[in-house]
TIDOTI-374689 format. One record per residue (C-alpha): residue number from 1; chain; x, y, z. Coordinates in steps of 0.02 Angstrom, whole numbers, plus 32768, in hexadecimal, padded with zeros to 4 digits. Layout:
k=NUM&c=A&xx=X&yy=Y&zz=Z
...
This chain:
k=1&c=A&xx=8228&yy=7DF8&zz=821E
k=2&c=A&xx=82B3&yy=7DE3&zz=819E
k=3&c=A&xx=829B&yy=7DA0&zz=80EF
k=4&c=A&xx=8315&yy=7D33&zz=8090
k=5&c=A&xx=834A&yy=7D38&zz=7FDA
k=6&c=A&xx=82D1&yy=7CA9&zz=7FBD
k=7&c=A&xx=8242&yy=7D0E&zz=800A
k=8&c=A&xx=8263&yy=7D9F&zz=7F94
k=9&c=A&xx=826B&yy=7D2A&zz=7EFF
k=10&c=A&xx=81C0&yy=7CE8&zz=7F30
k=11&c=A&xx=8178&yy=7D95&zz=7F4F
k=12&c=A&xx=81B6&yy=7DE5&zz=7EAE
k=13&c=A&xx=81BB&yy=7D47&zz=7E43
k=14&c=A&xx=826D&yy=7D68&zz=7E0B
k=15&c=A&xx=8313&yy=7D0D&zz=7E15
k=16&c=A&xx=8393&yy=7D29&zz=7E9E
k=17&c=A&xx=8409&yy=7D78&zz=7E1F
k=18&c=A&xx=8388&yy=7DFE&zz=7DFA
k=19&c=A&xx=8371&yy=7E22&zz=7EB4
k=20&c=A&xx=842E&yy=7E34&zz=7EBF
k=21&c=A&xx=842B&yy=7EB2&zz=7E2F
k=22&c=A&xx=83A4&yy=7F15&zz=7E89
k=23&c=A&xx=8414&yy=7F1B&zz=7F23
k=24&c=A&xx=84AB&yy=7F55&zz=7EC1
k=25&c=A&xx=845B&yy=7FCC&zz=7E45
k=26&c=A&xx=83AF&yy=8002&zz=7E84
k=27&c=A&xx=83CB&yy=8018&zz=7F3D
k=28&c=A&xx=8367&yy=7F83&zz=7F7F
k=29&c=A&xx=838F&yy=7F86&zz=803B
k=30&c=A&xx=83E7&yy=7EE9&zz=8077
k=31&c=A&xx=845D&yy=7EAE&zz=80FF
k=32&c=A&xx=84E3&yy=7E2F&zz=80D6
k=33&c=A&xx=850A&yy=7DB8&zz=8166
k=34&c=A&xx=857E&yy=7D22&zz=8156
k=35&c=A&xx=8573&yy=7D2D&zz=8098
k=36&c=A&xx=84B5&yy=7D2F&zz=8095
k=37&c=A&xx=8440&yy=7DC0&zz=8071
k=38&c=A&xx=83B7&yy=7DE8&zz=80EE
k=39&c=A&xx=832B&yy=7E66&zz=80D3
k=40&c=A&xx=82BE&yy=7ECE&zz=8146
k=41&c=A&xx=820A&yy=7EBA&zz=810E
k=42&c=A&xx=81DB&yy=7F71&zz=8128
k=43&c=A&xx=8273&yy=7FAE&zz=80C7
k=44&c=A&xx=8251&yy=7F35&zz=8038
k=45&c=A&xx=819A&yy=7F64&zz=8027
k=46&c=A&xx=81C3&yy=801D&zz=8031
k=47&c=A&xx=8245&yy=8005&zz=7FA6
k=48&c=A&xx=81CA&yy=7FA1&zz=7F3C
k=49&c=A&xx=8143&yy=8027&zz=7F49
k=50&c=A&xx=81BF&yy=80B2&zz=7F21
k=51&c=A&xx=8204&yy=8054&zz=7E8A
k=52&c=A&xx=8159&yy=8014&zz=7E51
k=53&c=A&xx=8197&yy=7F62&zz=7E53
k=54&c=A&xx=810B&yy=7EE5&zz=7E45
k=55&c=A&xx=80F0&yy=7E6F&zz=7ED8
k=56&c=A&xx=8099&yy=7DC8&zz=7EC6
k=57&c=A&xx=804A&yy=7D63&zz=7F52
k=58&c=A&xx=80D2&yy=7D65&zz=7FD5
k=59&c=A&xx=810D&yy=7D3B&zz=8085
k=60&c=A&xx=80C4&yy=7DDF&zz=80C4
k=61&c=A&xx=8014&yy=7D9D&zz=80A1
k=62&c=A&xx=802E&yy=7D0E&zz=8119
k=63&c=A&xx=8037&yy=7D14&zz=81D7
k=64&c=A&xx=80A2&yy=7DAB&zz=8208
k=65&c=A&xx=80C8&yy=7DD6&zz=82BD
k=66&c=A&xx=8034&yy=7D6D&zz=82F4
k=67&c=A&xx=7FBC&yy=7DCA&zz=8281
k=68&c=A&xx=7F5C&yy=7D5C&zz=8205
k=69&c=A&xx=7F4D&yy=7D90&zz=8151
k=70&c=A&xx=7EC6&yy=7E13&zz=813A
k=71&c=A&xx=7E54&yy=7E3C&zz=80A8
k=72&c=A&xx=7E79&yy=7ED7&zz=8041
k=73&c=A&xx=7DC3&yy=7EDA&zz=800B
k=74&c=A&xx=7D85&yy=7ED3&zz=80BF
k=75&c=A&xx=7DF9&yy=7F61&zz=80F1
k=76&c=A&xx=7DC1&yy=7FC9&zz=805B
k=77&c=A&xx=7D0A&yy=7FA8&zz=8080
k=78&c=A&xx=7D26&yy=7FDB&zz=8135
k=79&c=A&xx=7D89&yy=8079&zz=8108
k=80&c=A&xx=7D17&yy=80AD&zz=807C
k=81&c=A&xx=7D23&yy=80F3&zz=7FCC
k=82&c=A&xx=7D01&yy=81AD&zz=7FC4
k=83&c=A&xx=7CE8&yy=8220&zz=7F2F
k=84&c=A&xx=7D00&yy=82DB&zz=7F11
k=85&c=A&xx=7D6D&yy=82FB&zz=7FA9
k=86&c=A&xx=7D82&yy=83B7&zz=7FB3
k=87&c=A&xx=7E23&yy=841B&zz=7FC9
k=88&c=A&xx=7E99&yy=846C&zz=7F4E
k=89&c=A&xx=7F38&yy=844A&zz=7FB2
k=90&c=A&xx=7F79&yy=83BA&zz=801A
k=91&c=A&xx=7F46&yy=83F2&zz=80C8
k=92&c=A&xx=7E95&yy=841F&zz=8094
k=93&c=A&xx=7E81&yy=837A&zz=8039
k=94&c=A&xx=7EC1&yy=8318&zz=80D0
k=95&c=A&xx=7E47&yy=8374&zz=8143
k=96&c=A&xx=7DB7&yy=834A&zz=80CE
k=97&c=A&xx=7DF4&yy=8296&zz=80CA
k=98&c=A&xx=7DF5&yy=8289&zz=8189
k=99&c=A&xx=7D41&yy=82C7&zz=818E
k=100&c=A&xx=7D0C&yy=8234&zz=8120
k=101&c=A&xx=7D64&yy=81AA&zz=8183
k=102&c=A&xx=7CF3&yy=8130&zz=81E1
k=103&c=A&xx=7D40&yy=8152&zz=828C
k=104&c=A&xx=7CEB&yy=813F&zz=8336
k=105&c=A&xx=7C83&yy=81D7&zz=8369
k=106&c=A&xx=7CF4&yy=81FC&zz=83FE
k=107&c=A&xx=7D94&yy=81EF&zz=8396
k=108&c=A&xx=7E02&yy=828A&zz=8392
k=109&c=A&xx=7E04&yy=82BB&zz=82DB
k=110&c=A&xx=7E86&yy=8342&zz=82FC
k=111&c=A&xx=7EFC&yy=82BD&zz=833E
k=112&c=A&xx=7EED&yy=825C&zz=829B
k=113&c=A&xx=7EFF&yy=82FC&zz=8237
k=114&c=A&xx=7FA0&yy=8320&zz=8296
k=115&c=A&xx=7FE2&yy=8272&zz=8270
k=116&c=A&xx=7FBA&yy=8286&zz=81B7
k=117&c=A&xx=800D&yy=8330&zz=81AF
k=118&c=A&xx=80A6&yy=82F1&zz=820C
k=119&c=A&xx=80BA&yy=8267&zz=818A
k=120&c=A&xx=807E&yy=82CB&zz=80F5
k=121&c=A&xx=8129&yy=8303&zz=80B9
k=122&c=A&xx=816B&yy=8251&zz=80AF
k=123&c=A&xx=80D4&yy=81E4&zz=80D4
k=124&c=A&xx=8088&yy=81D5&zz=8026
k=125&c=A&xx=80D0&yy=8199&zz=7F83
k=126&c=A&xx=808C&yy=81C7&zz=7ED8
k=127&c=A&xx=808D&yy=812A&zz=7E6D
k=128&c=A&xx=8051&yy=816E&zz=7DC6
k=129&c=A&xx=7FA6&yy=8189&zz=7D75
k=130&c=A&xx=7F7D&yy=820B&zz=7DFA
k=131&c=A&xx=7F82&yy=818A&zz=7E88
k=132&c=A&xx=7FD8&yy=819F&zz=7F31
k=133&c=A&xx=7FE8&yy=811A&zz=7FB7
k=134&c=A&xx=8038&yy=811F&zz=8065
k=135&c=A&xx=80ED&yy=80F0&zz=807D
k=136&c=A&xx=810A&yy=804E&zz=80D9
k=137&c=A&xx=8183&yy=80A7&zz=814F
k=138&c=A&xx=8101&yy=8121&zz=8191
k=139&c=A&xx=806F&yy=80BD&zz=81D9
k=140&c=A&xx=7FDC&yy=810D&zz=8232
k=141&c=A&xx=7FBB&yy=8092&zz=82BF
k=142&c=A&xx=7F23&yy=80BA&zz=832B
k=143&c=A&xx=7EB1&yy=805E&zz=83A2
k=144&c=A&xx=7E33&yy=802A&zz=831F
k=145&c=A&xx=7DD0&yy=7F88&zz=831D
k=146&c=A&xx=7E0B&yy=7F5B&zz=826D
k=147&c=A&xx=7E76&yy=7F9E&zz=81E2
k=148&c=A&xx=7E2F&yy=8029&zz=8177
k=149&c=A&xx=7E64&yy=8043&zz=80C3
k=150&c=A&xx=7E13&yy=80E0&zz=807E
k=151&c=A&xx=7E0E&yy=8111&zz=7FC7
k=152&c=A&xx=7DEE&yy=81C9&zz=7FA4
k=153&c=A&xx=7DD3&yy=821A&zz=7EFC
k=154&c=A&xx=7E06&yy=82D1&zz=7F09
k=155&c=A&xx=7D99&yy=8358&zz=7EBB
k=156&c=A&xx=7E35&yy=83B8&zz=7E85
k=157&c=A&xx=7EDF&yy=836A&zz=7E5F
k=158&c=A&xx=7F71&yy=8392&zz=7ED2
k=159&c=A&xx=8026&yy=83A6&zz=7E9D
k=160&c=A&xx=8097&yy=8315&zz=7ED1
k=161&c=A&xx=813F&yy=82D9&zz=7E93
k=162&c=A&xx=80F5&yy=824B&zz=7E2D
k=163&c=A&xx=8160&yy=81E0&zz=7DB9
k=164&c=A&xx=80F4&yy=820E&zz=7D25
k=165&c=A&xx=80E5&yy=82C6&zz=7D55
k=166&c=A&xx=8029&yy=82BC&zz=7D6E
k=167&c=A&xx=7FD9&yy=8310&zz=7E05
k=168&c=A&xx=7F85&yy=82A1&zz=7E86
k=169&c=A&xx=7EC8&yy=828F&zz=7E7E
k=170&c=A&xx=7EB5&yy=81E5&zz=7ED0
k=171&c=A&xx=7EEF&yy=81C8&zz=7F83
k=172&c=A&xx=7EF3&yy=8128&zz=7FEA
k=173&c=A&xx=7F01&yy=8132&zz=80A7
k=174&c=A&xx=7F23&yy=80A3&zz=8120
k=175&c=A&xx=7EF9&yy=80A4&zz=81DA
k=176&c=A&xx=7F2F&yy=8004&zz=8230
k=177&c=A&xx=7F26&yy=7FB6&zz=82DD
k=178&c=A&xx=7FDA&yy=7F75&zz=82CA
k=179&c=A&xx=8074&yy=7F95&zz=8260
k=180&c=A&xx=806B&yy=7EE2&zz=821F
k=181&c=A&xx=7FBB&yy=7F03&zz=81DD
k=182&c=A&xx=7FF8&yy=7FA3&zz=818A
k=183&c=A&xx=8083&yy=7F44&zz=8133
k=184&c=A&xx=800D&yy=7EBB&zz=80F6
k=185&c=A&xx=7F8E&yy=7F36&zz=80B2
k=186&c=A&xx=800C&yy=7F9D&zz=8052
k=187&c=A&xx=805A&yy=7F02&zz=8006
k=188&c=A&xx=7FAE&yy=7ECB&zz=7FCA
k=189&c=A&xx=7F7F&yy=7F79&zz=7F8D
k=190&c=A&xx=8021&yy=7F8F&zz=7F2D
k=191&c=A&xx=8008&yy=7EE6&zz=7EDC
k=192&c=A&xx=7F53&yy=7F0E&zz=7EAF
k=193&c=A&xx=7F87&yy=7FB2&zz=7E5D
k=194&c=A&xx=7FF7&yy=7F4F&zz=7DE7
k=195&c=A&xx=7F5D&yy=7EF3&zz=7DA8
k=196&c=A&xx=7F1A&yy=7F52&zz=7D0F
k=197&c=A&xx=7E65&yy=7F28&zz=7D38
k=198&c=A&xx=7E6C&yy=7F72&zz=7DE8
k=199&c=A&xx=7ED6&yy=8007&zz=7DB6
k=200&c=A&xx=7E5B&yy=802E&zz=7D29
k=201&c=A&xx=7DC9&yy=802C&zz=7DA3
k=202&c=A&xx=7E24&yy=80A5&zz=7E15
k=203&c=A&xx=7E67&yy=811A&zz=7D90
k=204&c=A&xx=7DBB&yy=8126&zz=7D3F
k=205&c=A&xx=7D6A&yy=8145&zz=7DE8
k=206&c=A&xx=7CF8&yy=80B1&zz=7DD6
k=207&c=A&xx=7C5F&yy=8095&zz=7E43
k=208&c=A&xx=7C7E&yy=805B&zz=7EF4
k=209&c=A&xx=7C2D&yy=7FB1&zz=7ED5
k=210&c=A&xx=7C97&yy=7F90&zz=7E3A
k=211&c=A&xx=7D3B&yy=7FBB&zz=7E92
k=212&c=A&xx=7D13&yy=7F4A&zz=7F26
k=213&c=A&xx=7CDB&yy=7EC0&zz=7EB2
k=214&c=A&xx=7D80&yy=7EC9&zz=7E54
k=215&c=A&xx=7DE7&yy=7EC2&zz=7EF3
k=216&c=A&xx=7D8A&yy=7E28&zz=7F2D
k=217&c=A&xx=7DA1&yy=7DD7&zz=7E82
k=218&c=A&xx=7E5D&yy=7DF5&zz=7E8B
k=219&c=A&xx=7E66&yy=7DAF&zz=7F3B
k=220&c=A&xx=7E0B&yy=7D12&zz=7F06
k=221&c=A&xx=7E79&yy=7CFD&zz=7E6D
k=222&c=A&xx=7F18&yy=7D0E&zz=7ED6
k=223&c=A&xx=7EF0&yy=7C86&zz=7F53
k=224&c=A&xx=7F2E&yy=7BF2&zz=7EEB
k=225&c=A&xx=7FD7&yy=7C44&zz=7EC5
k=226&c=A&xx=8010&yy=7C53&zz=7F79
k=227&c=A&xx=80B0&yy=7BF2&zz=7F8F
k=228&c=A&xx=80D7&yy=7BE4&zz=7ED5
k=229&c=A&xx=818C&yy=7BDC&zz=7E9E
k=230&c=A&xx=81EE&yy=7C73&zz=7E60
k=231&c=A&xx=8207&yy=7C84&zz=7DA7
k=232&c=A&xx=82AE&yy=7CAD&zz=7D5A
k=233&c=A&xx=82CF&yy=7D5D&zz=7D1B
């Protein structure tokens, strides 16, 4: 699925001139065909996460590749929120994370561990305040009944190349049944992390019930703004 300049204006709530400046000066991936810019959704979302550009309610939340919009709160509730994840380096922390995931009893945990390690070098992006989230380009797609968004609070911080220089102590993981679901979830998660109320709950390691309650509040608040017009910037 390709996005248009108008789609990006709606998603980021900016003018077309600002999108053009992003293309020219900040490396926003785009293809120019017959005088018109076209954008690959995965490349755009990956760029937005890497540059910490805020996304509003957007085309990615609507029907994508036949997959209806999914609930970030439902995925987080299914994946779970876990505290005091052990491990003083990345591999140990990832192994402890896998042991907490709500996977079927007959699921090969070593297979998932291998997938995480294979993506570990490039598969997570530190976004400040000690938080790391998966890159859009590196989905973990498995035969699971529904998408799982897992939030883990690490017992010991781990060094990452974060924009603010802080080590990572909060890690999100996404396991999806399809790539389209992965893209939707990360768009919603990135947008939620730009909301001060949700980010505060996460950074302060709030109680599980409070974090889920805040995600559901944000989802409810966003519903009326779907399809709103871009603002100039």
